[in-house]
MARMIMAR-891114 format. One record per residue (C-alpha): residue number from 1; z, x, y. Coordinates in Angstrom, 2 decimals. Layout:
{i->NUM; w->Z; u->X; v->Y}
...
***
This chain:
{i->1; w->39.74; u->24.15; v->-22.05}
{i->2; w->38.27; u->25.73; v->-25.74}
{i->3; w->35.98; u->28.16; v->-26.49}
{i->4; w->32.99; u->25.97; v->-26.93}
{i->5; w->33.80; u->23.99; v->-23.71}
{i->6; w->33.61; u->27.06; v->-21.88}
{i->7; w->30.61; u->28.42; v->-23.66}
{i->8; w->29.11; u->25.34; v->-23.14}
{i->9; w->29.36; u->25.09; v->-19.47}
{i->10; w->28.12; u->29.11; v->-18.92}
{i->11; w->25.04; u->28.15; v->-21.37}
{i->12; w->24.24; u->25.20; v->-18.62}
{i->13; w->25.10; u->27.24; v->-15.71}
{i->14; w->22.70; u->29.95; v->-16.78}
{i->15; w->19.97; u->26.73; v->-17.58}
{i->16; w->20.83; u->25.24; v->-14.14}
{i->17; w->20.01; u->28.90; v->-12.20}
{i->18; w->16.74; u->28.81; v->-14.59}
{i->19; w->15.40; u->25.86; v->-13.46}
{i->20; w->17.46; u->26.59; v->-9.37}
{i->21; w->14.51; u->29.36; v->-9.81}
{i->22; w->11.71; u->27.41; v->-11.10}
{i->23; w->11.87; u->24.74; v->-8.20}
{i->24; w->12.69; u->27.36; v->-5.41}
{i->25; w->9.19; u->29.66; v->-6.77}
{i->26; w->7.50; u->26.16; v->-6.52}
{i->27; w->8.67; u->25.51; v->-3.19}
{i->28; w->8.03; u->27.98; v->-2.12}
{i->29; w->4.36; u->27.98; v->-3.48}
{i->30; w->4.15; u->24.31; v->-1.42}
{i->31; w->5.41; u->26.63; v->1.37}
{i->32; w->2.98; u->29.30; v->1.51}
{i->33; w->0.33; u->26.12; v->1.46}
{i->34; w->1.46; u->24.82; v->4.58}
{i->35; w->1.82; u->27.98; v->6.33}
{i->36; w->-1.19; u->29.31; v->5.68}
{i->37; w->-3.39; u->29.82; v->8.44}
{i->38; w->-0.77; u->30.82; v->11.01}
{i->39; w->-0.59; u->35.09; v->10.82}
{i->40; w->1.18; u->35.39; v->13.87}
{i->41; w->4.06; u->33.23; v->13.36}
{i->42; w->4.21; u->33.02; v->9.67}
{i->43; w->6.62; u->35.45; v->9.37}
{i->44; w->9.20; u->33.59; v->11.16}
{i->45; w->8.56; u->30.50; v->10.00}
{i->46; w->9.00; u->31.55; v->6.49}
{i->47; w->12.33; u->32.75; v->6.99}
{i->48; w->13.76; u->29.94; v->8.37}
{i->49; w->12.04; u->27.56; v->5.99}
{i->50; w->13.20; u->29.75; v->3.03}
{i->51; w->16.69; u->29.84; v->4.56}
{i->52; w->16.38; u->25.86; v->4.53}
{i->53; w->15.42; u->25.19; v->1.06}
{i->54; w->17.98; u->27.51; v->-0.32}
{i->55; w->19.61; u->24.07; v->0.22}
{i->56; w->17.70; u->22.37; v->-2.35}
{i->57; w->18.19; u->24.89; v->-4.71}
{i->58; w->22.00; u->24.96; v->-4.08}
{i->59; w->21.80; u->21.10; v->-5.23}
{i->60; w->19.12; u->21.73; v->-7.66}
{i->61; w->21.65; u->24.11; v->-9.36}
{i->62; w->24.89; u->21.63; v->-8.87}
{i->63; w->22.82; u->18.92; v->-10.76}
{i->64; w->22.53; u->21.26; v->-13.69}
{i->65; w->25.78; u->22.25; v->-13.93}
{i->66; w->28.39; u->19.23; v->-13.14}
{i->67; w->26.06; u->16.16; v->-13.87}
{i->68; w->27.63; u->13.92; v->-15.86}
{i->69; w->24.27; u->13.75; v->-18.26}
{i->70; w->22.07; u->16.07; v->-18.90}
{i->71; w->18.79; u->15.93; v->-16.24}
{i->72; w->15.22; u->16.88; v->-16.83}
{i->73; w->14.42; u->20.11; v->-14.22}
{i->74; w->11.26; u->19.00; v->-14.80}
{i->75; w->11.69; u->15.07; v->-13.41}
{i->76; w->13.83; u->16.93; v->-10.58}
{i->77; w->11.50; u->19.63; v->-9.28}
{i->78; w->8.72; u->16.73; v->-9.28}
{i->79; w->11.44; u->14.15; v->-7.53}
{i->80; w->12.08; u->16.75; v->-5.17}
{i->81; w->8.13; u->17.53; v->-4.27}
{i->82; w->7.89; u->13.24; v->-3.93}
{i->83; w->10.43; u->13.43; v->-1.22}
{i->84; w->9.28; u->16.36; v->0.38}
{i->85; w->5.25; u->14.82; v->0.78}
{i->86; w->6.91; u->11.51; v->1.51}
{i->87; w->8.53; u->12.76; v->4.63}
{i->88; w->5.25; u->13.17; v->6.25}
{i->89; w->2.90; u->10.24; v->6.17}
{i->90; w->2.00; u->7.02; v->3.80}
{i->91; w->-1.34; u->8.77; v->2.46}
{i->92; w->0.23; u->12.36; v->2.04}
{i->93; w->1.29; u->12.38; v->-1.93}
{i->94; w->2.33; u->15.03; v->-4.58}
{i->95; w->0.37; u->13.60; v->-8.26}
{i->96; w->2.23; u->14.79; v->-11.46}
{i->97; w->-0.25; u->15.90; v->-13.82}
{i->98; w->-0.83; u->12.05; v->-15.01}
{i->99; w->-1.55; u->10.38; v->-11.82}
{i->100; w->-3.82; u->13.57; v->-10.74}
{i->101; w->-6.40; u->13.40; v->-13.87}
{i->102; w->-6.24; u->9.11; v->-12.84}
{i->103; w->-7.08; u->10.00; v->-9.68}
{i->104; w->-9.92; u->12.09; v->-10.59}
{i->105; w->-11.23; u->9.70; v->-12.69}
{i->106; w->-11.18; u->7.13; v->-9.98}
{i->107; w->-12.87; u->9.30; v->-7.56}
{i->108; w->-15.43; u->10.62; v->-10.35}
{i->109; w->-16.65; u->6.77; v->-10.76}
{i->110; w->-15.76; u->7.27; v->-14.61}
{i->111; w->-13.01; u->7.58; v->-17.26}
{i->112; w->-12.25; u->7.05; v->-20.69}
{i->113; w->-11.97; u->3.64; v->-21.91}
{i->114; w->-13.15; u->0.44; v->-23.92}
{i->115; w->-14.40; u->-1.36; v->-20.65}
{i->116; w->-12.19; u->-4.35; v->-20.07}
{i->117; w->-11.27; u->-5.30; v->-16.62}
{i->118; w->-7.69; u->-6.87; v->-17.25}
{i->119; w->-5.14; u->-9.01; v->-14.95}
{i->120; w->-2.24; u->-10.62; v->-15.95}
{i->121; w->-2.12; u->-14.42; v->-16.12}
{i->122; w->0.84; u->-16.46; v->-17.19}
{i->123; w->2.75; u->-13.62; v->-18.59}
{i->124; w->-0.37; u->-12.56; v->-20.99}
{i->125; w->-2.93; u->-9.52; v->-20.55}
{i->126; w->-5.97; u->-11.86; v->-20.02}
{i->127; w->-9.52; u->-10.06; v->-20.28}
{i->128; w->-11.37; u->-10.53; v->-16.94}
{i->129; w->-14.43; u->-9.60; v->-18.17}
{i->130; w->-15.77; u->-6.94; v->-20.18}
{i->131; w->-18.28; u->-4.39; v->-18.43}
{i->132; w->-21.61; u->-4.81; v->-19.69}
{i->133; w->-22.93; u->-1.62; v->-21.95}
{i->134; w->-19.50; u->-1.12; v->-23.00}
{i->135; w->-17.85; u->-0.92; v->-26.66}
{i->136; w->-15.87; u->-4.13; v->-25.70}
{i->137; w->-19.12; u->-5.94; v->-24.22}
{i->138; w->-20.85; u->-5.06; v->-27.50}
{i->139; w->-18.32; u->-6.36; v->-29.81}
{i->140; w->-18.04; u->-9.51; v->-28.09}
{i->141; w->-14.72; u->-9.71; v->-26.39}
{i->142; w->-15.00; u->-12.35; v->-23.41}
{i->143; w->-13.26; u->-13.51; v->-20.17}
{i->144; w->-10.51; u->-15.34; v->-21.03}
{i->145; w->-9.50; u->-13.84; v->-24.11}
{i->146; w->-5.71; u->-12.22; v->-24.34}
{i->147; w->-4.69; u->-8.84; v->-25.34}
{i->148; w->-1.60; u->-9.41; v->-27.61}
{i->149; w->-0.99; u->-6.40; v->-29.24}
{i->150; w->-2.22; u->-2.76; v->-28.24}
{i->151; w->-1.86; u->-0.44; v->-31.46}
{i->152; w->0.37; u->-2.49; v->-33.17}
{i->153; w->3.13; u->-3.06; v->-29.72}
{i->154; w->2.84; u->-6.73; v->-28.76}
{i->155; w->2.02; u->-6.96; v->-24.46}
{i->156; w->3.72; u->-9.69; v->-23.55}
{i->157; w->5.23; u->-9.35; v->-19.94}
{i->158; w->4.09; u->-5.80; v->-20.53}
{i->159; w->3.08; u->-4.57; v->-16.80}
{i->160; w->-0.46; u->-4.02; v->-16.15}
{i->161; w->-0.80; u->-0.18; v->-15.32}
{i->162; w->1.17; u->0.60; v->-18.45}
{i->163; w->-1.16; u->-1.73; v->-20.51}
{i->164; w->-4.48; u->-0.20; v->-18.75}
{i->165; w->-2.80; u->3.14; v->-19.72}
{i->166; w->-2.84; u->2.39; v->-23.30}
{i->167; w->-6.15; u->1.31; v->-23.45}
{i->168; w->-7.71; u->4.67; v->-21.48}
{i->169; w->-7.94; u->7.40; v->-23.30}
{i->170; w->-10.53; u->10.42; v->-24.36}
{i->171; w->-14.01; u->9.48; v->-25.73}
{i->172; w->-14.12; u->9.08; v->-28.80}
{i->173; w->-10.33; u->8.19; v->-29.65}
{i->174; w->-10.01; u->4.38; v->-31.25}
{i->175; w->-7.83; u->1.50; v->-30.17}
{i->176; w->-6.49; u->-1.12; v->-32.47}
{i->177; w->-6.17; u->-4.60; v->-30.12}
{i->178; w->-5.55; u->-8.34; v->-31.58}
{i->179; w->-7.25; u->-10.42; v->-29.40}
{i->180; w->-6.29; u->-14.24; v->-29.06}
{i->181; w->-8.81; u->-17.10; v->-28.18}
{i->182; w->-7.60; u->-20.55; v->-27.62}
{i->183; w->-4.82; u->-22.17; v->-26.60}
{i->184; w->-3.28; u->-23.27; v->-29.76}
{i->185; w->0.51; u->-23.21; v->-30.57}
{i->186; w->1.79; u->-19.02; v->-29.81}
{i->187; w->-1.11; u->-18.71; v->-26.84}
{i->188; w->-3.99; u->-19.34; v->-30.12}
{i->189; w->-5.88; u->-21.30; v->-31.55}
{i->190; w->-6.35; u->-21.45; v->-35.45}
{i->191; w->-8.73; u->-18.92; v->-36.74}
{i->192; w->-9.21; u->-17.60; v->-32.93}
{i->193; w->-7.12; u->-14.37; v->-33.88}
{i->194; w->-8.90; u->-11.32; v->-34.01}
{i->195; w->-7.67; u->-7.41; v->-35.47}
{i->196; w->-10.36; u->-4.92; v->-33.67}
{i->197; w->-10.51; u->-1.23; v->-33.58}
{i->198; w->-12.37; u->0.26; v->-30.59}
{i->199; w->-13.76; u->3.30; v->-30.40}
{i->200; w->-13.80; u->4.44; v->-26.69}
{i->201; w->-16.47; u->5.76; v->-24.37}
{i->202; w->-17.20; u->7.26; v->-21.34}
{i->203; w->-16.85; u->4.25; v->-18.97}
{i->204; w->-18.67; u->4.27; v->-15.61}
{i->205; w->-17.43; u->2.18; v->-12.90}
{i->206; w->-20.28; u->0.60; v->-10.81}
{i->207; w->-19.56; u->0.93; v->-7.21}
{i->208; w->-22.86; u->-0.78; v->-5.92}
{i->209; w->-23.97; u->-4.48; v->-6.13}
{i->210; w->-26.62; u->-6.19; v->-4.63}
{i->211; w->-29.08; u->-8.99; v->-4.90}
{i->212; w->-31.89; u->-10.19; v->-2.96}
{i->213; w->-30.95; u->-13.58; v->-0.61}
{i->214; w->-32.38; u->-16.37; v->0.05}
{i->215; w->-33.69; u->-15.46; v->3.16}
{i->216; w->-35.47; u->-12.56; v->1.83}
{i->217; w->-33.49; u->-9.40; v->3.28}
{i->218; w->-31.26; u->-7.42; v->0.53}
{i->219; w->-27.82; u->-7.43; v->0.48}
{i->220; w->-25.71; u->-4.39; v->-1.29}
{i->221; w->-21.78; u->-4.46; v->-1.50}
{i->222; w->-20.51; u->-1.15; v->-1.90}
{i->223; w->-16.70; u->-1.47; v->-3.60}
{i->224; w->-15.47; u->2.29; v->-3.55}
{i->225; w->-17.05; u->6.13; v->-1.71}
{i->226; w->-17.30; u->7.88; v->-5.69}
{i->227; w->-19.45; u->10.56; v->-6.83}
{i->228; w->-22.20; u->8.17; v->-8.01}
{i->229; w->-21.96; u->6.00; v->-5.13}
{i->230; w->-25.08; u->7.34; v->-3.65}
{i->231; w->-27.01; u->7.65; v->-6.70}
{i->232; w->-26.43; u->3.89; v->-7.23}
{i->233; w->-26.98; u->2.52; v->-3.80}
{i->234; w->-30.35; u->4.49; v->-3.57}
{i->235; w->-31.16; u->2.92; v->-6.88}
{i->236; w->-30.23; u->-0.80; v->-5.17}
{i->237; w->-32.21; u->0.81; v->-2.22}
{i->238; w->-35.76; u->1.51; v->-3.91}
{i->239; w->-35.78; u->-1.90; v->-6.43}
{i->240; w->-34.70; u->-4.04; v->-3.12}
{i->241; w->-36.92; u->-2.14; v->-1.08}
{i->242; w->-40.01; u->-2.83; v->-3.84}
{i->243; w->-39.42; u->-6.83; v->-3.59}
{i->244; w->-40.77; u->-6.78; v->0.25}
{i->245; w->-36.90; u->-7.13; v->1.58}
{i->246; w->-37.16; u->-7.54; v->5.69}
{i->247; w->-34.10; u->-6.24; v->6.48}
{i->248; w->-30.80; u->-5.17; v->4.46}
{i->249; w->-27.15; u->-6.38; v->5.26}
{i->250; w->-24.38; u->-3.33; v->3.94}
{i->251; w->-21.25; u->-5.01; v->3.20}
{i->252; w->-17.95; u->-2.71; v->3.24}
{i->253; w->-15.89; u->-5.20; v->3.22}
{i->254; w->-12.29; u->-4.56; v->1.64}
{i->255; w->-13.84; u->-1.68; v->0.52}
{i->256; w->-10.85; u->0.86; v->0.30}
{i->257; w->-13.02; u->4.22; v->0.81}
{i->258; w->-13.13; u->6.88; v->-1.14}
{i->259; w->-15.00; u->10.60; v->-0.98}
{i->260; w->-16.07; u->11.89; v->2.44}
{i->261; w->-19.67; u->13.44; v->0.86}
{i->262; w->-20.21; u->10.20; v->-0.36}
{i->263; w->-19.61; u->8.14; v->3.00}
{i->264; w->-21.68; u->10.78; v->5.10}
{i->265; w->-24.81; u->10.67; v->2.71}
{i->266; w->-24.23; u->7.00; v->2.61}
{i->267; w->-25.07; u->6.93; v->6.71}
{i->268; w->-27.77; u->9.61; v->5.97}
{i->269; w->-30.11; u->7.28; v->4.36}
{i->270; w->-29.96; u->5.43; v->7.60}
{i->271; w->-30.10; u->8.16; v->9.92}
{i->272; w->-32.45; u->10.78; v->10.63}
{i->273; w->-32.96; u->13.80; v->12.98}
{i->274; w->-29.34; u->15.74; v->11.93}
{i->275; w->-27.63; u->13.11; v->13.81}
{i->276; w->-23.76; u->13.56; v->13.68}
{i->277; w->-22.33; u->11.13; v->11.23}
{i->278; w->-18.42; u->12.00; v->11.67}
{i->279; w->-16.48; u->15.00; v->12.68}
{i->280; w->-12.38; u->15.97; v->11.10}
{i->281; w->-10.28; u->17.47; v->13.78}
{i->282; w->-7.11; u->18.82; v->12.31}
{i->283; w->-4.24; u->20.64; v->14.42}
{i->284; w->-5.78; u->23.61; v->15.60}
{i->285; w->-9.04; u->23.13; v->18.25}
{i->286; w->-10.94; u->25.46; v->15.88}
{i->287; w->-10.48; u->23.30; v->13.16}
{i->288; w->-13.31; u->20.67; v->14.06}
{i->289; w->-15.73; u->20.28; v->11.49}
{i->290; w->-19.07; u->18.34; v->11.79}
{i->291; w->-20.66; u->16.33; v->9.72}
{i->292; w->-24.32; u->16.02; v->10.25}
{i->293; w->-27.19; u->13.53; v->8.60}
{i->294; w->-30.95; u->15.25; v->7.13}
{i->295; w->-33.74; u->15.48; v->9.17}
{i->296; w->-35.48; u->12.79; v->7.64}
{i->297; w->-33.65; u->8.95; v->6.26}
{i->298; w->-35.80; u->7.49; v->3.82}
{i->299; w->-34.67; u->4.14; v->5.42}
{i->300; w->-34.56; u->5.40; v->9.20}
{i->301; w->-36.52; u->1.79; v->10.02}
{i->302; w->-34.75; u->-0.27; v->7.81}
{i->303; w->-33.90; u->-3.41; v->10.01}
{i->304; w->-29.42; u->-3.21; v->9.06}
{i->305; w->-26.28; u->-5.29; v->9.75}
{i->306; w->-22.98; u->-4.11; v->7.83}
{i->307; w->-20.32; u->-6.29; v->7.48}
{i->308; w->-16.47; u->-4.75; v->7.15}
{i->309; w->-13.05; u->-6.52; v->7.61}
{i->310; w->-9.32; u->-5.79; v->7.77}
{i->311; w->-9.89; u->-3.98; v->4.53}
{i->312; w->-12.40; u->-1.76; v->4.91}
{i->313; w->-10.72; u->1.24; v->5.50}
{i->314; w->-11.38; u->5.16; v->5.36}
{i->315; w->-15.24; u->6.20; v->3.94}
{i->316; w->-16.16; u->2.74; v->4.80}
{i->317; w->-15.43; u->3.07; v->8.49}
{i->318; w->-17.16; u->6.18; v->8.82}
{i->319; w->-20.21; u->4.64; v->7.81}
{i->320; w->-19.85; u->1.88; v->10.06}
{i->321; w->-18.71; u->4.13; v->12.96}
{i->322; w->-21.57; u->5.99; v->12.81}
{i->323; w->-24.59; u->3.31; v->12.28}
{i->324; w->-22.48; u->1.39; v->15.14}
{i->325; w->-22.31; u->4.73; v->17.87}
{i->326; w->-25.74; u->5.74; v->17.06}
{i->327; w->-26.98; u->1.88; v->17.51}
{i->328; w->-28.84; u->2.02; v->13.92}
{i->329; w->-26.95; u->-1.35; v->12.87}
{i->330; w->-25.03; u->-4.52; v->14.48}
{i->331; w->-21.31; u->-4.36; v->12.76}
{i->332; w->-20.02; u->-7.96; v->12.17}
{i->333; w->-16.88; u->-9.70; v->10.69}
{i->334; w->-13.17; u->-8.15; v->11.35}
{i->335; w->-11.78; u->-5.08; v->12.81}
{i->336; w->-11.55; u->-2.25; v->10.24}
{i->337; w->-8.08; u->-0.62; v->8.77}
{i->338; w->-7.80; u->1.98; v->10.95}
{i->339; w->-7.41; u->4.70; v->8.14}
{i->340; w->-8.76; u->7.66; v->9.39}
{i->341; w->-6.92; u->10.53; v->8.14}
{i->342; w->-8.33; u->13.36; v->6.37}
{i->343; w->-6.64; u->14.20; v->2.96}
{i->344; w->-6.80; u->17.60; v->0.55}
{i->345; w->-6.30; u->16.99; v->-2.54}
{i->346; w->-4.63; u->20.95; v->-3.48}
{i->347; w->-4.64; u->22.01; v->-7.40}
{i->348; w->-1.19; u->23.03; v->-8.53}
{i->349; w->-0.37; u->25.37; v->-11.49}
{i->350; w->0.99; u->22.94; v->-13.92}
{i->351; w->-1.68; u->20.37; v->-13.57}
{i->352; w->0.11; u->18.39; v->-11.06}
{i->353; w->-1.40; u->18.03; v->-7.70}
{i->354; w->-0.41; u->17.97; v->-4.08}
{i->355; w->-2.78; u->15.15; v->-1.56}
{i->356; w->-2.32; u->16.17; v->2.13}
{i->357; w->-3.58; u->14.88; v->5.75}
{i->358; w->-4.89; u->17.95; v->7.17}
{i->359; w->-7.18; u->16.41; v->9.40}
{i->360; w->-8.30; u->12.89; v->11.15}
{i->361; w->-12.45; u->11.62; v->11.52}
{i->362; w->-13.60; u->11.02; v->14.69}
{i->363; w->-16.73; u->8.84; v->14.76}
{i->364; w->-20.18; u->10.35; v->17.14}
{i->365; w->-18.79; u->9.08; v->20.02}
{i->366; w->-15.25; u->10.84; v->19.85}
{i->367; w->-13.32; u->7.16; v->18.45}
{i->368; w->-10.81; u->7.93; v->16.29}
{i->369; w->-10.22; u->5.85; v->13.64}
{i->370; w->-6.45; u->6.13; v->12.79}
{i->371; w->-4.00; u->3.56; v->13.59}
{i->372; w->-0.70; u->4.80; v->14.49}
{i->373; w->1.72; u->4.08; v->17.54}
{i->374; w->-0.19; u->6.47; v->19.79}
{i->375; w->-3.61; u->5.16; v->19.07}
{i->376; w->-4.26; u->1.58; v->20.55}
{i->377; w->-8.06; u->1.80; v->20.02}
{i->378; w->-7.88; u->2.32; v->16.18}
{i->379; w->-10.50; u->1.28; v->13.65}
{i->380; w->-14.13; u->-0.48; v->13.72}
{i->381; w->-14.43; u->-3.08; v->15.76}
{i->382; w->-17.48; u->-5.37; v->15.05}
{i->383; w->-19.96; u->-6.19; v->17.53}
{i->384; w->-19.96; u->-9.96; v->16.49}
{i->385; w->-16.31; u->-10.97; v->15.35}
{i->386; w->-16.64; u->-13.38; v->12.72}
{i->387; w->-12.37; u->-14.27; v->12.15}
{i->388; w->-11.67; u->-15.93; v->8.71}
{i->389; w->-8.49; u->-17.58; v->7.74}
{i->390; w->-6.45; u->-14.86; v->4.71}
{i->391; w->-7.25; u->-18.13; v->2.23}
{i->392; w->-10.40; u->-18.17; v->2.69}
{i->393; w->-10.52; u->-14.50; v->2.38}
{i->394; w->-9.13; u->-14.46; v->-0.86}
{i->395; w->-11.20; u->-16.76; v->-2.18}
{i->396; w->-14.06; u->-14.96; v->-0.87}
{i->397; w->-12.86; u->-11.91; v->-2.93}
{i->398; w->-12.23; u->-14.28; v->-6.05}
{i->399; w->-15.87; u->-15.41; v->-6.07}
{i->400; w->-17.31; u->-11.98; v->-6.00}
{i->401; w->-16.01; u->-11.12; v->-9.36}
{i->402; w->-18.85; u->-11.30; v->-11.65}
{i->403; w->-18.45; u->-12.33; v->-14.99}
{i->404; w->-20.43; u->-10.61; v->-18.12}
{i->405; w->-20.26; u->-12.07; v->-21.93}
{i->406; w->-22.78; u->-10.85; v->-24.12}
{i->407; w->-26.03; u->-12.52; v->-24.16}
{i->408; w->-25.25; u->-14.66; v->-21.28}
{i->409; w->-26.45; u->-14.37; v->-17.83}
{i->410; w->-23.81; u->-12.96; v->-15.11}
{i->411; w->-22.04; u->-15.30; v->-13.23}
{i->412; w->-19.35; u->-15.86; v->-10.56}
{i->413; w->-15.57; u->-15.95; v->-11.70}
{i->414; w->-15.43; u->-19.28; v->-9.64}
{i->415; w->-17.02; u->-22.27; v->-10.47}
{i->416; w->-19.88; u->-23.59; v->-7.93}
{i->417; w->-17.96; u->-26.40; v->-7.15}
{i->418; w->-14.61; u->-24.60; v->-6.22}
{i->419; w->-16.67; u->-21.72; v->-3.92}
{i->420; w->-16.31; u->-21.40; v->-0.15}
{i->421; w->-18.74; u->-20.41; v->2.92}
{i->422; w->-19.12; u->-16.84; v->3.45}
{i->423; w->-19.67; u->-17.08; v->6.78}
{i->424; w->-19.52; u->-13.61; v->7.95}
{i->425; w->-22.49; u->-12.50; v->5.55}
{i->426; w->-24.59; u->-15.96; v->7.36}
{i->427; w->-23.81; u->-14.60; v->10.87}
{i->428; w->-24.98; u->-11.42; v->9.39}
{i->429; w->-28.28; u->-12.88; v->8.47}
{i->430; w->-29.05; u->-14.35; v->11.25}
{i->431; w->-28.34; u->-11.28; v->13.46}
{i->432; w->-30.80; u->-9.60; v->10.89}
{i->433; w->-33.47; u->-11.72; v->11.75}
{i->434; w->-33.32; u->-10.91; v->15.23}
{i->435; w->-33.15; u->-7.57; v->14.68}
{i->436; w->-36.19; u->-7.46; v->11.51}
{i->437; w->-38.46; u->-10.06; v->14.19}
{i->438; w->-41.26; u->-8.16; v->15.88}
{i->439; w->-41.16; u->-7.18; v->19.46}
{i->440; w->-43.45; u->-8.91; v->21.74}
{i->441; w->-46.48; u->-6.43; v->23.25}
{i->442; w->-45.86; u->-5.98; v->27.35}
{i->443; w->-49.06; u->-8.32; v->27.86}
{i->444; w->-47.52; u->-11.22; v->25.83}
{i->445; w->-44.27; u->-10.49; v->27.91}
{i->446; w->-45.87; u->-11.05; v->30.99}
{i->447; w->-47.95; u->-13.75; v->29.79}
{i->448; w->-44.93; u->-15.76; v->29.07}
{i->449; w->-42.96; u->-15.72; v->32.50}
{i->450; w->-46.43; u->-17.32; v->34.18}
***
């Protein structure tokens, strides 16, 4: 071994030790988070955990010193963090800085982009619909247009997540796209190629869609519970109430959940008198936390039916469970998903984040929503069960998708002749008519029996 080989090995050893110290301190930080709140036992737990962590530090040192290729210490640290948290449960997660930013954007209900909803179709990155009022909508991009290039790079066979990442960016920055319209050779008809430069803006994600049903009832579907949901929902209810609705169908089907605060505020629109909406319980008995509605609810007396299915999770289950327990609404559809665990998002010094399960949700009556091997009564069971075949459910989900095109009325993504009947919604409307019917006075009831 010559002098250069010895020096290189020595340098690598130093780099390995430096990286090992980084991962050691990073894990000490994670451990300190896990041990918070256990003062009597923390010292013993910490001693044992620090001793076990030495194994990880030794492994990192060997990798940095002896692995056949150069390794990135940052990637090693992140990989170890993902592995550590991945042993806990399906909902705890280590988020690298990029994923952490994306999650924050989703929960805030907005992001920087051009306003296109995209999907992969026949290998092409295809526009499902432009979002109304966005840069893409104003430029006349249409459903069915294919995005052939993003900033000069071809998108054929590109993963959807990567394509979305390239389209998004800081508001005010520009992205160049090549669009194909038509079905000629190479995927485009003659003269149907458009090269556009689109300036990104802050795109707000609609979390609520609504309409007035033919029965005279209002219909509101909550897509997810973000920071904008309660504002959007309150606005929809205000406009529906002004039209003189007889009742409301609150559709939470396939709503994956979101912010706990948004769920509590949503339930509070219909529950008053400071009623309990949900409570959380962590590992320690004293960790219980109650979340209550306000003293007054603007729609406390509005007849209400809630729709749920197997895709209704977390915040959706909190709302449905609270309204059901207080007998404020009839719940229709299928048993919900059973995601009743509470995650806390902990920011880490380098911009990454730790999403950690810290408690479980319980409905006002004490029911645990969470599905696990111990809890046989997980989720929310509907008052009126209406089972739907998986293929019908998929078609319903497709026809809920609204397509927008400039200067044209919004329409369903599915043609009218291909639509299927929404039996769950029909059943909800039937129940709503019963709940909205005025009660007979006592004298009338007595006379009816004569």
